[in-house]
C-alpha positions as CSV (number, residue, x, y, z in Angstrom):
1,M,-60.2,90.3,-196.0
2,A,-62.2,92.1,-193.4
3,D,-61.7,95.5,-195.0
4,I,-62.7,94.3,-198.4
5,W,-65.9,92.7,-197.1
6,Q,-66.8,96.0,-195.5
7,Q,-65.9,98.2,-198.4
8,T,-67.7,96.1,-201.0
9,L,-70.6,94.5,-199.2
10,N,-71.0,96.8,-196.2
11,W,-70.7,93.6,-194.1
12,Q,-68.2,91.6,-192.2
13,P,-68.1,88.0,-191.1
14,T,-68.0,87.2,-187.4
15,S,-65.1,85.2,-186.1
16,Q,-67.4,82.2,-186.1
17,Q,-68.3,82.8,-189.8
18,Q,-64.6,83.2,-190.7
19,I,-63.8,79.9,-189.1
20,Q,-66.6,78.3,-191.1
21,F,-65.4,79.8,-194.4
22,Q,-61.9,78.5,-193.6
23,R,-63.2,75.1,-192.8
24,L,-65.3,75.0,-196.0
25,Y,-62.1,75.8,-198.0
26,E,-60.2,72.9,-196.3
27,L,-63.1,70.5,-196.8
28,I,-63.5,71.4,-200.5
29,L,-59.7,70.9,-201.0
30,Q,-60.0,67.4,-199.4
31,G,-63.1,66.5,-201.4
32,N,-61.4,67.7,-204.6
33,Q,-58.9,64.8,-204.3
34,K,-61.7,62.3,-205.0
35,L,-64.3,64.4,-206.8
36,N,-64.0,67.1,-209.4
37,L,-65.6,69.8,-207.3
38,T,-63.8,73.0,-208.4
39,R,-60.8,74.1,-210.4
40,I,-60.5,77.1,-208.0
41,T,-58.2,76.0,-205.3
42,E,-55.8,78.9,-204.7
43,P,-56.8,80.7,-201.5
44,Q,-57.4,84.3,-202.8
45,E,-59.2,83.0,-206.0
46,F,-61.4,80.7,-203.9
47,W,-62.2,83.6,-201.6
48,E,-63.2,85.9,-204.6
49,K,-64.9,83.4,-206.9
50,H,-66.6,81.2,-204.3
51,L,-67.1,83.2,-201.1
52,W,-67.3,86.8,-202.2
53,D,-69.2,86.2,-205.4
54,S,-71.7,84.0,-203.6
55,L,-72.4,86.6,-201.1
56,R,-72.4,89.6,-203.5
57,G,-75.7,88.2,-205.0
58,V,-77.5,88.4,-201.6
59,A,-75.8,91.6,-200.4
60,P,-79.0,93.4,-199.4
61,L,-80.0,90.4,-197.2
62,L,-76.6,90.3,-195.5
63,N,-77.1,93.9,-194.2
64,N,-80.6,93.2,-193.0
65,S,-79.7,89.9,-191.3
66,N,-77.0,91.5,-189.1
67,Q,-79.3,94.4,-188.1
68,S,-82.0,92.3,-186.5
69,T,-82.0,89.0,-184.8
70,H,-85.7,88.9,-185.0
71,S,-86.1,89.2,-188.7
72,K,-88.3,86.7,-190.5
73,E,-86.5,83.5,-191.5
74,I,-85.6,83.5,-195.2
75,S,-85.9,80.3,-197.2
76,F,-83.4,79.8,-200.1
77,I,-83.0,77.1,-202.6
78,D,-79.7,76.8,-204.6
79,I,-80.3,75.1,-208.0
80,G,-77.3,73.3,-209.5
81,T,-75.3,73.9,-206.3
82,G,-72.3,71.7,-207.4
83,A,-69.9,71.8,-204.5
84,G,-72.3,74.0,-202.4
85,F,-72.0,77.5,-204.0
86,P,-73.6,79.9,-203.5
87,G,-75.8,78.1,-201.0
88,I,-73.4,77.1,-198.3
89,P,-71.7,80.6,-198.0
90,V,-75.3,82.1,-197.9
91,A,-76.3,79.7,-195.2
92,I,-73.3,80.7,-193.1
93,A,-73.7,84.4,-193.7
94,V,-77.4,85.1,-193.7
95,N,-78.9,84.9,-190.2
96,Q,-82.3,83.3,-189.9
97,S,-82.0,81.4,-193.1
98,T,-82.8,77.9,-194.2
99,V,-81.1,76.7,-197.4
100,K,-82.0,73.7,-199.7
101,L,-79.2,72.6,-202.0
102,L,-80.3,70.9,-205.2
103,D,-78.0,69.2,-207.7
104,S,-78.5,66.3,-210.2
105,T,-75.2,64.7,-209.3
106,H,-75.6,62.3,-206.4
107,K,-71.9,62.2,-205.6
108,K,-71.8,66.0,-205.0
109,I,-74.9,65.9,-202.8
110,H,-73.4,63.0,-200.8
111,F,-70.2,65.1,-200.3
112,I,-72.2,68.1,-199.2
113,E,-74.1,66.0,-196.7
114,Q,-70.9,64.7,-195.2
115,I,-69.4,68.2,-194.7
116,L,-72.5,70.0,-193.3
117,P,-72.0,68.6,-189.7
118,E,-68.3,69.6,-189.9
119,L,-69.4,73.1,-190.7
120,G,-71.9,73.2,-187.9
121,L,-74.7,74.0,-190.3
122,N,-78.1,72.7,-189.2
123,N,-80.0,75.1,-191.4
124,V,-79.1,73.3,-194.6
125,T,-80.4,70.2,-196.4
126,A,-79.4,68.8,-199.7
127,I,-81.4,66.8,-202.3
128,T,-80.4,65.0,-205.6
129,G,-82.7,65.9,-208.4
130,R,-83.4,67.7,-211.7
131,A,-84.7,71.2,-211.5
132,E,-87.5,70.3,-214.0
133,E,-88.8,67.5,-211.8
134,V,-88.3,69.3,-208.5
135,G,-90.2,72.3,-209.9
136,Q,-93.2,70.2,-210.5
137,N,-93.2,68.6,-207.1
138,S,-95.7,70.2,-204.7
139,Q,-93.3,69.7,-201.8
140,Y,-90.9,72.3,-203.4
141,R,-93.0,74.2,-205.9
142,E,-93.5,77.9,-204.9
143,Q,-92.1,77.2,-201.4
144,Y,-89.0,79.4,-201.3
145,D,-88.4,83.2,-200.7
146,V,-85.3,83.2,-202.8
147,A,-84.0,80.9,-205.5
148,L,-80.3,81.1,-206.4
149,I,-78.8,79.8,-209.6
150,R,-75.2,80.3,-210.6
151,A,-73.3,79.3,-213.7
152,V,-76.0,77.0,-215.2
153,G,-76.6,77.5,-218.9
154,N,-78.8,79.9,-220.8
155,P,-80.4,82.7,-218.7
156,S,-84.0,82.0,-219.7
157,V,-83.4,78.3,-218.8
158,C,-82.2,79.5,-215.4
159,A,-85.4,81.5,-215.1
160,E,-87.5,78.5,-216.0
161,Y,-85.7,76.4,-213.4
162,A,-85.9,79.0,-210.6
163,L,-89.2,80.9,-210.8
164,P,-91.5,77.9,-210.3
165,L,-89.8,77.2,-207.0
166,V,-90.2,80.8,-205.7
167,K,-93.3,82.0,-203.7
168,K,-95.3,84.9,-205.1
169,G,-93.5,88.0,-204.0
170,G,-90.2,86.2,-203.8
171,L,-87.0,86.5,-205.9
172,A,-84.9,84.5,-208.2
173,I,-81.3,85.6,-208.3
174,I,-79.4,84.6,-211.4
175,Y,-75.5,85.0,-211.3
176,R,-73.9,85.8,-214.6
177,G,-70.5,87.0,-216.0
178,N,-71.1,89.3,-218.9
179,W,-74.6,90.6,-219.8
180,T,-75.9,92.6,-222.7
181,A,-79.0,94.8,-223.4
182,E,-80.0,92.3,-226.1
183,E,-80.1,89.6,-223.4
184,T,-82.4,91.7,-221.3
185,T,-84.8,92.1,-224.1
186,N,-84.8,88.3,-224.8
187,M,-85.2,87.6,-221.1
188,E,-88.2,89.8,-220.6
189,S,-90.6,87.6,-222.5
190,A,-89.4,84.4,-220.8
191,V,-89.7,85.8,-217.4
192,K,-93.2,87.2,-218.0
193,Q,-94.4,83.7,-219.1
194,L,-93.1,82.3,-215.9
195,G,-95.0,84.8,-213.7
196,G,-92.0,87.2,-213.1
197,V,-90.6,90.5,-213.9
198,I,-87.0,91.7,-214.1
199,E,-86.7,93.8,-211.0
200,N,-83.1,94.8,-211.3
201,I,-79.9,93.9,-213.2
202,E,-76.8,94.8,-211.2
203,Q,-73.3,95.1,-212.6
204,F,-70.3,95.0,-210.3
205,I,-66.5,94.5,-210.4
206,T,-64.9,91.7,-208.3
207,P,-62.4,93.2,-205.7
208,L,-59.3,91.2,-206.5
209,S,-59.3,90.3,-210.2
210,Q,-61.4,93.3,-211.3
211,S,-63.7,91.1,-213.3
212,I,-67.2,92.1,-214.5
213,R,-70.1,90.3,-213.0
214,H,-73.9,90.7,-213.1
215,C,-76.8,89.6,-211.0
216,L,-80.3,89.4,-212.3
217,Y,-83.0,89.8,-209.8
218,L,-86.4,88.4,-211.0
219,K,-89.5,89.2,-208.8
220,K,-92.3,86.7,-208.8
221,V,-95.5,88.6,-209.3
222,A,-97.9,85.9,-210.3
223,N,-98.1,82.1,-209.9
224,T,-96.1,80.2,-212.5
225,P,-98.4,78.4,-215.0
226,V,-98.5,74.6,-214.3
227,K,-96.8,73.7,-217.6
228,F,-93.5,75.2,-216.3
229,P,-90.9,73.9,-215.8
230,R,-91.3,71.7,-218.9
231,A,-90.0,68.1,-218.9
232,V,-86.4,67.2,-218.3
233,G,-84.1,68.5,-221.0
234,V,-86.8,70.6,-222.8
235,P,-85.8,74.0,-221.3
236,S,-82.2,73.7,-222.3
237,H,-83.1,72.4,-225.9
238,K,-85.9,74.9,-226.5
239,P,-85.3,77.9,-224.3
240,L,-88.3,80.3,-223.9
């Protein structure tokens, strides 16, 4: 896949990173026998939907991270990480990064904690919790340069989960499949209430299955009002 990485992301994994990606795949397959981690188990599909897709959202950071070993450390939080996507591939690929993985399912976080040493990742920690509660906890609130959120519900709900955790000047990156102009209009009001602006919406095509994907980049321009995120369950029942 080296050529595809280069052509599509202007980046290639080192031999060490390739070994880590392969080991991650093996560990996910093993974990899948006991836990429902992913339906995506065929090697090429796993590469595209879990590895490539995860890194496509942070492509600008990949390029920067390989150019300089002295770049500032980037702190990420991955909300609703599930089996560790996109957070674990990001932790492997982005030099000088720390990654916090958040999921409300204790079994999945326990699985991740078990595989991190096997992957040689000491820049990753995992916590069990709900985004609404974690976003109100001063230990985590407005502490991260980048929040990642993939395949979790309504886009304005994603924004309400992510932006409270991002530092002023930081980014929330929302991974989506399809996206419409109408959704952009609906999002603008929600994002503004949360102290953000829509900086960019990028459409791209996946390299193997030729599927359409989008990434929304929300820039945090002001502190998020203290009432956000609202109580557990409220964002999803009453989206902004």
